[in-house]
C-alpha positions as a Markdown table, in Angstrom:
| # | Residue | x | y | z |
|---|---|---|---|---|
| 1 | Met | 28.4 | -14.7 | 15.0 |
| 2 | Ile | 24.7 | -13.9 | 15.1 |
| 3 | Leu | 25.2 | -11.1 | 17.6 |
| 4 | Lys | 28.0 | -9.6 | 15.5 |
| 5 | Thr | 25.9 | -9.8 | 12.4 |
| 6 | Ala | 23.0 | -8.1 | 14.2 |
| 7 | Arg | 25.3 | -5.4 | 15.5 |
| 8 | Arg | 26.7 | -4.8 | 12.0 |
| 9 | Phe | 23.3 | -4.3 | 10.6 |
| 10 | Arg | 22.3 | -2.0 | 13.5 |
| 11 | Asp | 25.4 | 0.1 | 12.8 |
| 12 | Arg | 24.3 | 0.6 | 9.2 |
| 13 | Gly | 20.9 | 1.6 | 10.4 |
| 14 | Leu | 19.1 | -1.5 | 9.0 |
| 15 | Leu | 16.0 | -2.5 | 10.8 |
| 16 | Gly | 15.5 | -6.3 | 11.0 |
| 17 | Ile | 12.2 | -8.1 | 11.3 |
| 18 | Asn | 12.8 | -9.3 | 14.9 |
| 19 | Leu | 13.7 | -5.7 | 16.1 |
| 20 | Arg | 10.7 | -4.4 | 14.1 |
| 21 | Asn | 8.3 | -6.7 | 15.8 |
| 22 | Arg | 9.8 | -6.4 | 19.3 |
| 23 | Asp | 10.5 | -2.6 | 19.6 |
| 24 | Tyr | 8.1 | -1.1 | 17.2 |
| 25 | Val | 5.1 | -3.3 | 16.2 |
| 26 | Met | 4.6 | -4.8 | 19.7 |
| 27 | Arg | 5.5 | -1.7 | 21.6 |
| 28 | Cys | 3.8 | 1.0 | 19.5 |
| 29 | Asn | 0.7 | -0.8 | 18.1 |
| 30 | Pro | -2.0 | -1.7 | 20.6 |
| 31 | Arg | -3.6 | -5.1 | 19.6 |
| 32 | Ser | -7.0 | -3.5 | 20.0 |
| 33 | Cys | -6.3 | -1.3 | 17.1 |
| 34 | Phe | -5.2 | -4.0 | 14.6 |
| 35 | Pro | -8.7 | -4.7 | 13.3 |
| 36 | Leu | -8.9 | -1.1 | 12.1 |
| 37 | Val | -6.1 | -1.8 | 9.6 |
| 38 | Asp | -6.5 | -5.6 | 9.0 |
| 39 | Asp | -10.1 | -5.1 | 7.8 |
| 40 | Lys | -10.1 | -2.9 | 4.7 |
| 41 | Leu | -13.8 | -2.0 | 5.1 |
| 42 | Lys | -13.2 | -0.7 | 8.6 |
| 43 | Thr | -10.2 | 1.2 | 7.2 |
| 44 | Lys | -12.4 | 2.8 | 4.5 |
| 45 | Ser | -15.1 | 3.7 | 7.1 |
| 46 | Leu | -12.4 | 5.2 | 9.4 |
| 47 | Ala | -10.8 | 7.2 | 6.6 |
| 48 | Lys | -14.2 | 8.7 | 5.6 |
| 49 | Lys | -14.7 | 10.0 | 9.2 |
| 50 | His | -11.3 | 11.7 | 9.0 |
| 51 | Gln | -11.9 | 13.1 | 5.6 |
| 52 | Ile | -9.2 | 11.1 | 3.9 |
| 53 | Pro | -10.3 | 10.0 | 0.4 |
| 54 | Thr | -10.4 | 6.4 | -0.7 |
| 55 | Pro | -11.6 | 4.6 | -3.9 |
| 56 | Pro | -15.4 | 4.8 | -4.1 |
| 57 | Leu | -17.2 | 1.8 | -2.5 |
| 58 | Tyr | -19.8 | 0.2 | -4.8 |
| 59 | His | -21.1 | -2.8 | -2.8 |
| 60 | Val | -20.4 | -5.1 | 0.1 |
| 61 | Ile | -21.2 | -8.9 | 0.0 |
| 62 | Glu | -21.5 | -10.4 | 3.4 |
| 63 | His | -23.2 | -13.7 | 2.8 |
| 64 | His | -23.2 | -16.4 | 0.1 |
| 65 | Gly | -26.8 | -15.8 | -0.5 |
| 66 | Asp | -26.1 | -12.2 | -1.6 |
| 67 | Val | -24.0 | -13.2 | -4.6 |
| 68 | Gly | -27.1 | -13.9 | -6.7 |
| 69 | Arg | -28.2 | -10.3 | -6.5 |
| 70 | Leu | -24.9 | -9.0 | -8.0 |
| 71 | Asp | -26.3 | -8.6 | -11.5 |
| 72 | Arg | -28.4 | -5.7 | -10.4 |
| 73 | Val | -25.4 | -4.0 | -8.6 |
| 74 | Leu | -23.2 | -4.4 | -11.7 |
| 75 | Glu | -25.7 | -3.0 | -14.2 |
| 76 | Thr | -24.2 | 0.4 | -13.7 |
| 77 | His | -20.5 | -0.6 | -13.4 |
| 78 | Ser | -18.4 | -1.8 | -16.3 |
| 79 | Ser | -15.1 | -1.6 | -14.4 |
| 80 | Phe | -14.5 | -2.4 | -10.7 |
| 81 | Val | -12.2 | -4.1 | -8.2 |
| 82 | Val | -13.2 | -7.1 | -6.1 |
| 83 | Lys | -11.4 | -7.4 | -2.8 |
| 84 | Pro | -11.5 | -9.6 | 0.4 |
| 85 | Ser | -12.0 | -7.3 | 3.4 |
| 86 | Arg | -9.4 | -9.1 | 5.4 |
| 87 | Gly | -7.1 | -10.2 | 2.6 |
| 88 | Thr | -3.3 | -9.9 | 2.8 |
| 89 | Gly | -0.4 | -9.4 | 0.3 |
| 90 | Gly | -2.7 | -8.7 | -2.6 |
| 91 | Ser | -4.3 | -12.1 | -2.5 |
| 92 | Gly | -7.9 | -12.4 | -3.8 |
| 93 | Ile | -7.9 | -9.0 | -5.5 |
| 94 | Leu | -9.5 | -9.0 | -8.9 |
| 95 | Leu | -9.4 | -6.0 | -11.3 |
| 96 | Ile | -12.1 | -5.9 | -13.9 |
| 97 | Thr | -11.5 | -3.3 | -16.7 |
| 98 | Gly | -14.5 | -3.8 | -18.9 |
| 99 | Arg | -17.3 | -6.1 | -20.2 |
| 100 | Ala | -17.3 | -8.7 | -23.0 |
| 101 | Glu | -20.0 | -10.9 | -24.5 |
| 102 | Glu | -18.7 | -13.9 | -22.4 |
| 103 | Gly | -18.5 | -11.9 | -19.2 |
| 104 | Phe | -15.9 | -9.5 | -17.8 |
| 105 | Val | -12.4 | -8.4 | -19.0 |
| 106 | Lys | -9.6 | -8.7 | -16.5 |
| 107 | Gln | -6.6 | -6.4 | -16.2 |
| 108 | Asp | -4.5 | -8.8 | -18.3 |
| 109 | Gly | -7.1 | -8.8 | -21.1 |
| 110 | Lys | -8.4 | -12.3 | -20.4 |
| 111 | Val | -12.1 | -12.9 | -20.1 |
| 112 | Phe | -13.6 | -13.8 | -16.8 |
| 113 | Ser | -17.0 | -15.4 | -17.0 |
| 114 | Trp | -20.0 | -14.6 | -14.7 |
| 115 | Lys | -19.6 | -18.0 | -13.2 |
| 116 | Asp | -15.9 | -17.4 | -12.6 |
| 117 | Leu | -16.7 | -14.1 | -10.8 |
| 118 | Thr | -19.3 | -15.7 | -8.5 |
| 119 | Tyr | -17.0 | -18.5 | -7.7 |
| 120 | His | -14.2 | -16.1 | -6.8 |
| 121 | Ile | -16.5 | -14.1 | -4.5 |
| 122 | Gln | -17.7 | -17.3 | -2.9 |
| 123 | Asp | -14.0 | -18.2 | -2.2 |
| 124 | Ile | -13.5 | -14.8 | -0.6 |
| 125 | Leu | -16.5 | -15.3 | 1.6 |
| 126 | Ser | -15.3 | -18.7 | 2.6 |
| 127 | Gly | -12.1 | -17.1 | 4.0 |
| 128 | Ile | -9.6 | -18.5 | 1.4 |
| 129 | Tyr | -7.7 | -15.2 | 1.2 |
| 130 | Ser | -8.3 | -13.9 | 4.8 |
| 131 | Leu | -5.6 | -13.4 | 7.4 |
| 132 | Glu | -6.8 | -16.2 | 9.7 |
| 133 | Gly | -8.6 | -18.3 | 7.1 |
| 134 | Leu | -11.9 | -17.4 | 8.7 |
| 135 | Glu | -15.1 | -16.3 | 6.8 |
| 136 | Asp | -14.7 | -12.9 | 5.3 |
| 137 | Arg | -16.6 | -10.2 | 3.5 |
| 138 | Ala | -16.1 | -9.2 | -0.2 |
| 139 | Phe | -16.5 | -5.8 | -1.6 |
| 140 | Leu | -16.5 | -4.0 | -4.9 |
| 141 | Glu | -14.9 | -0.6 | -5.3 |
| 142 | Gly | -14.1 | 1.8 | -8.1 |
| 143 | Leu | -11.2 | 0.9 | -10.4 |
| 144 | Val | -8.3 | 3.4 | -10.0 |
| 145 | His | -7.2 | 5.0 | -13.3 |
| 146 | Pro | -3.6 | 5.8 | -12.4 |
| 147 | Asp | -2.0 | 9.2 | -13.0 |
| 148 | Pro | 0.2 | 8.9 | -16.1 |
| 149 | Val | 3.3 | 10.0 | -14.3 |
| 150 | Phe | 4.4 | 6.4 | -13.9 |
| 151 | Ala | 3.1 | 5.1 | -17.2 |
| 152 | Ala | 6.6 | 4.5 | -18.7 |
| 153 | Val | 7.7 | 2.4 | -15.7 |
| 154 | Thr | 4.6 | 0.3 | -15.1 |
| 155 | Tyr | 3.5 | -3.0 | -16.6 |
| 156 | Arg | -0.3 | -2.8 | -16.6 |
| 157 | Gly | -1.7 | -2.6 | -13.1 |
| 158 | Val | -1.8 | 0.4 | -10.7 |
| 159 | Pro | 1.4 | 1.7 | -9.0 |
| 160 | Asp | 1.1 | 2.6 | -5.3 |
| 161 | Val | 3.1 | 4.6 | -2.9 |
| 162 | Arg | 4.0 | 3.1 | 0.5 |
| 163 | Val | 5.0 | 5.4 | 3.4 |
| 164 | Ile | 6.3 | 4.1 | 6.7 |
| 165 | Val | 5.0 | 6.2 | 9.5 |
| 166 | Tyr | 6.4 | 6.2 | 13.0 |
| 167 | Gln | 4.7 | 8.2 | 15.8 |
| 168 | Gly | 2.8 | 10.1 | 13.2 |
| 169 | Val | 6.0 | 11.0 | 11.3 |
| 170 | Pro | 6.5 | 9.9 | 7.7 |
| 171 | Val | 10.0 | 8.4 | 7.8 |
| 172 | Met | 10.6 | 6.6 | 4.6 |
| 173 | Ala | 8.7 | 6.1 | 1.3 |
| 174 | Met | 8.7 | 4.2 | -2.0 |
| 175 | Val | 6.6 | 3.7 | -5.1 |
| 176 | Arg | 5.8 | 0.1 | -6.0 |
| 177 | Leu | 5.6 | -0.5 | -9.7 |
| 178 | Pro | 3.9 | -3.5 | -11.2 |
| 179 | Thr | 5.8 | -5.8 | -13.6 |
| 180 | Arg | 5.0 | -8.7 | -15.9 |
| 181 | Ala | 6.3 | -11.0 | -13.2 |
| 182 | Ser | 3.9 | -9.6 | -10.6 |
| 183 | Asp | 1.0 | -10.0 | -13.0 |
| 184 | Gly | 0.3 | -6.3 | -12.9 |
| 185 | Lys | 0.1 | -6.1 | -9.1 |
| 186 | Ala | 2.1 | -3.7 | -6.9 |
| 187 | Asn | 3.3 | -6.3 | -4.4 |
| 188 | Leu | 7.1 | -6.7 | -4.1 |
| 189 | His | 6.9 | -10.4 | -3.1 |
| 190 | Arg | 5.1 | -11.0 | -6.3 |
| 191 | Gly | 7.8 | -9.5 | -8.4 |
| 192 | Ala | 6.9 | -5.8 | -8.5 |
| 193 | Ile | 9.8 | -3.3 | -8.0 |
| 194 | Gly | 10.1 | -0.8 | -5.2 |
| 195 | Val | 11.5 | 2.6 | -6.0 |
| 196 | Gly | 12.9 | 4.8 | -3.2 |
| 197 | Ile | 11.6 | 8.4 | -2.8 |
| 198 | Asn | 13.5 | 11.4 | -1.6 |
| 199 | Met | 11.4 | 12.5 | 1.4 |
| 200 | Ser | 12.2 | 16.2 | 0.9 |
| 201 | Ser | 11.6 | 16.6 | -2.8 |
| 202 | Gly | 9.3 | 13.6 | -3.7 |
| 203 | Thr | 11.5 | 12.5 | -6.6 |
| 204 | Thr | 12.3 | 8.8 | -7.2 |
| 205 | Leu | 15.6 | 7.2 | -6.6 |
| 206 | Ala | 17.0 | 3.7 | -7.5 |
| 207 | Ala | 14.9 | 0.6 | -7.1 |
| 208 | Val | 14.8 | -2.9 | -5.6 |
| 209 | His | 13.7 | -5.9 | -7.6 |
| 210 | Arg | 13.8 | -9.3 | -5.9 |
| 211 | Ser | 16.3 | -8.0 | -3.4 |
| 212 | Gly | 18.7 | -6.6 | -6.0 |
| 213 | Ile | 19.2 | -3.0 | -7.0 |
| 214 | Val | 18.0 | -1.9 | -10.5 |
| 215 | Thr | 17.9 | 1.4 | -12.3 |
| 216 | Asp | 15.5 | 0.5 | -15.1 |
| 217 | His | 12.0 | -1.1 | -15.2 |
| 218 | Pro | 12.6 | -4.8 | -16.1 |
| 219 | Asp | 9.8 | -4.8 | -18.7 |
| 220 | Thr | 9.6 | -1.3 | -20.2 |
| 221 | Gly | 13.4 | -0.6 | -20.0 |
| 222 | His | 12.8 | 3.0 | -18.8 |
| 223 | Pro | 14.8 | 4.5 | -16.0 |
| 224 | Val | 13.0 | 4.7 | -12.6 |
| 225 | Ala | 14.9 | 7.5 | -11.0 |
| 226 | Gly | 14.2 | 11.2 | -11.2 |
| 227 | Ile | 10.4 | 11.0 | -11.5 |
| 228 | Gln | 8.6 | 13.7 | -9.5 |
| 229 | Val | 5.7 | 12.2 | -7.5 |
| 230 | Pro | 2.7 | 14.4 | -7.8 |
| 231 | Tyr | 0.7 | 15.6 | -4.8 |
| 232 | Trp | 3.8 | 14.8 | -2.7 |
| 233 | Glu | 3.1 | 17.0 | 0.3 |
| 234 | Gln | -0.6 | 16.1 | 0.3 |
| 235 | Met | 0.3 | 12.4 | 0.3 |
| 236 | Leu | 2.7 | 12.8 | 3.3 |
| 237 | Leu | 0.0 | 14.7 | 5.1 |
| 238 | Met | -2.5 | 11.9 | 4.5 |
| 239 | Ala | 0.1 | 9.4 | 5.8 |
| 240 | Ala | 0.9 | 11.5 | 8.9 |
| 241 | Lys | -2.8 | 11.6 | 9.9 |
| 242 | Ala | -2.9 | 7.8 | 10.1 |
| 243 | Lys | -1.6 | 8.0 | 13.7 |
| 244 | Glu | -4.6 | 9.9 | 14.9 |
| 245 | Met | -6.9 | 7.9 | 12.7 |
| 246 | Thr | -5.8 | 4.4 | 14.0 |
| 247 | Gly | -3.9 | 4.9 | 17.3 |
| 248 | Leu | -1.0 | 2.9 | 15.7 |
| 249 | Gly | 2.5 | 4.2 | 16.2 |
| 250 | Phe | 4.2 | 2.2 | 13.5 |
| 251 | Leu | 2.5 | 1.4 | 10.2 |
| 252 | Gly | 2.7 | 1.4 | 6.5 |
| 253 | Val | 0.3 | 3.6 | 4.5 |
| 254 | Asp | -0.4 | 2.6 | 1.0 |
| 255 | Met | -1.9 | 5.2 | -1.4 |
| 256 | Val | -2.6 | 5.4 | -5.1 |
| 257 | Ile | -2.9 | 8.5 | -7.4 |
| 258 | Asp | -6.0 | 8.6 | -9.6 |
| 259 | Gln | -5.8 | 10.8 | -12.7 |
| 260 | Ala | -9.1 | 12.4 | -11.8 |
| 261 | Leu | -9.4 | 12.1 | -8.0 |
| 262 | Gly | -5.8 | 12.6 | -7.0 |
| 263 | Pro | -4.3 | 10.7 | -4.1 |
| 264 | Leu | -6.4 | 8.0 | -2.4 |
| 265 | Leu | -5.8 | 5.9 | 0.6 |
| 266 | Leu | -5.7 | 2.3 | -0.4 |
| 267 | Glu | -5.0 | 0.4 | 2.8 |
| 268 | Leu | -2.9 | 0.4 | 6.0 |
| 269 | Asn | -0.5 | -2.2 | 7.3 |
| 270 | Ala | 0.4 | -2.6 | 11.0 |
| 271 | Arg | 3.3 | -4.9 | 10.1 |
| 272 | Pro | 4.9 | -3.2 | 7.0 |
| 273 | Gly | 7.7 | -5.0 | 5.2 |
| 274 | Leu | 11.3 | -3.9 | 5.3 |
| 275 | Gln | 12.4 | -4.0 | 1.7 |
| 276 | Ile | 11.7 | -0.3 | 1.6 |
| 277 | Gln | 15.2 | 0.1 | 3.1 |
| 278 | Val | 16.8 | -1.5 | 0.1 |
| 279 | Ala | 14.8 | 0.6 | -2.3 |
| 280 | Asn | 16.1 | 3.7 | -0.5 |
| 281 | Gln | 19.6 | 2.3 | 0.2 |
| 282 | Asp | 19.2 | 3.5 | 3.7 |
| 283 | Gly | 18.2 | 2.0 | 7.0 |
| 284 | Leu | 15.1 | 2.7 | 9.0 |
| 285 | Phe | 16.6 | 2.3 | 12.5 |
| 286 | His | 18.5 | 5.6 | 12.5 |
| 287 | Arg | 15.5 | 7.5 | 11.2 |
| 288 | Leu | 13.3 | 6.0 | 13.9 |
| 289 | Glu | 15.9 | 7.0 | 16.5 |
| 290 | Arg | 15.8 | 10.6 | 15.2 |
| 291 | Val | 12.1 | 10.7 | 15.7 |
| 292 | Asp | 12.4 | 9.5 | 19.3 |
| 293 | Lys | 15.0 | 12.2 | 20.0 |
| 294 | Ala | 13.1 | 15.0 | 18.3 |
| 295 | Pro | 11.6 | 17.7 | 20.5 |
| 296 | Arg | 7.9 | 16.8 | 21.0 |
| 297 | Ala | 6.9 | 20.4 | 20.3 |
| 298 | Leu | 8.0 | 20.0 | 16.7 |
| 299 | Leu | 5.7 | 17.0 | 16.1 |
| 300 | Val | 2.4 | 18.1 | 17.5 |
| 301 | Thr | 0.3 | 18.3 | 14.4 |
| 302 | Pro | 0.3 | 16.2 | 11.1 |
| 303 | Glu | 1.5 | 19.4 | 9.3 |
| 304 | Ser | 4.4 | 20.0 | 11.7 |
| 305 | Arg | 5.4 | 16.3 | 11.5 |
| 306 | Val | 5.5 | 16.5 | 7.7 |
| 307 | Asp | 7.6 | 19.7 | 7.7 |
| 308 | Trp | 10.0 | 18.1 | 10.2 |
| 309 | Ala | 10.3 | 14.9 | 8.1 |
| 310 | Arg | 11.0 | 16.7 | 4.9 |
| 311 | Gln | 13.7 | 18.8 | 6.5 |
| 312 | Thr | 15.3 | 15.8 | 8.3 |
| 313 | Phe | 15.1 | 12.8 | 5.9 |
| 314 | Thr | 16.6 | 13.7 | 2.6 |
| 315 | Leu | 18.4 | 11.4 | 0.1 |
| 316 | Ser | 20.3 | 12.6 | -2.9 |
């Protein structure tokens, strides 16, 4: 029964987690390269070397004793994001949108005291949000002011675009839209919705919300399909460059679109989730096979890989 089910999924082109791990993550991603994407600060440094823009870095906190000096750092920043360097799944990320007499204003409008902020950073340093539960670093970066293109289908928070890249080829994409259930965060497992994107045109399709297909945003009621993603070719090119940047053959590239700065690389993921297939109502497996069968001469540069992907992977 298990073999029949696996074969049926394979026939539909659906990539399962076991196959993803065995044939793509383990085969295409050298373990020595994982720290480059598991550590957000290392990713930011690497992106800078490859001239890929990221949100501006304000400050890094490496030791508990450094927390007491934060007041001087924050004198010039009324809005910022606090992140654990080795956090996962959006855990430990804190968005500060402004100041109040009692402290800081969070994304949801609630006030976060100075004591709350220092406790939160201490938790990050202690490794509460890190991948292995080991001591971590915290950092402050610029708050993204999202392009208004997704304003009608976003509940607070910042939408992001996830692109799956295989051997340097962008093969599938979606935009992740925050909801009330996700507390304004763009993580699907927290309740955000994932909207498929036509690889050729950069226009949005239907969406997945908690494993079900939806056509409208659950909070705003606006349709999610038919939205043209700005900077689409530029974003695909940024994603395609991740292969040369990291040495990883299979990864997820997460980007945001700032209204002033344009597309920015947010983070990379060496073990990207598979709900993107539901959002696109199409399987990854056949797309990955097409990349393997493509003439290598067509996939030499990031630009040629993007051109090939836009011609090959099209949904209507």
